[in-house]
Structures are given as structure tokens and as C-alpha cells.
N, C-alpha and C positions, 0 to 999 in steps of 0.2 A: 895226868899233869904234863906243862909244857914248858919246856930251857930252850928258850933262841937264841942265836947268834947272827952274825953279821952275814954266816955263807949259808944259813939254814937254821932247822930245830929237830930238837929231840922230841917226843909226843913216849909218854911210861904212862902204863894201862895195866892195871889192876882188873882180868874178868873170873870171875867164879860160875860154878853153874853146880846143884846138884845131881847125884847121878847114882842110880843104885846100884849098877854094875858101874865100873872105872872103867874108861873109857880113856884114856890122857890124851890118843890122840884125834882125837873128836876135841876135847877142851881146847888143845895146842891151836889147831885151827881155824877154830873158831876167834881164840884170841889175835891172832896174826891177821882172821880177816877183818878183825877188830878195829885192829890198831892202827891196818895200811886205809881202812875205808876212813875213817880218821884224818889221817894225815894227808889226802886228799883232798877232805871237805877241807879243814884246816888254810892250805894253801890255794883252794878254789873261793873260799872267802876272803882270802887278800888278792885276788887275783894276780896269784904268782905261777910261775909251771914250775917242774920241779924235775930233778934230774932221777935217771931211772934208780931205785931203790937198790941200793946193793945188799942183798939179802946174809951174805956172810957176816954184817958188822950188827946184826938183828940181836938180840941177843934174850932168850928165851928163860924162863924158872918157871917149874910147874912142882906142886905139893896137892898133899890127900888131905882129907881128915879125916880118916875111918868111925869116929865118929859120927859127926854130924853129915858123912859122903860128900860135903862141895868138894869139887875136884877143883884147883888155883890155879891160874896161870899170871902171871906177873912178866911184860913183854915191854924193852926199849926198843924205839923203833928211830935212827937218825935218817933223818932225808936235807938234802943241799937244794937249794933253788939256783933254776937256769942264770947263763951268762943273762943278764937285759942287753938287748939287741936295737 
């Protein structure tokens, strides 16, 4: 999901993976990589440059369903456009 503003946009991603042995760190890293890759793909498609991502503003939450073995991650990445020159 994408939310646009005049200065940039925010991408919200839900990432899930089955894990027999829970490894939340691996899922968190994969989730963050997927979301940041998506952000840059979207900006490239628009021909826009982005300011560096402020990692302190990324919101990430994790969960695990012990019955199904699914570890899930929800992430929100706000990005801002570089000023046009």
C-alpha cells in the first residue's frame, strides 16, 4: 500500500514467511529489504530521486503464529523526494 504526499510517499508492506524454527531477525531483515527495494523501484518508475531514508522513522512490527509456523512483519517506510534542480 502506498500513501502519497507532496513531499514524498510512504510504503506499507506485509511480509510473511513459514519458519519451522523461528528466526525473527531473518524475517525482519527480509521485510526491510523488500520494502526499501519497493520504495526505490517506485521512485525510479516516476523518474524521481529520493533523499536518504531515515531509518529512525521506519516502523516495523513482528508477529508469529505458533500453530501455522508463519512469522509476519508489517513495515512502514516514509521517503521524501529530493528537491528539483
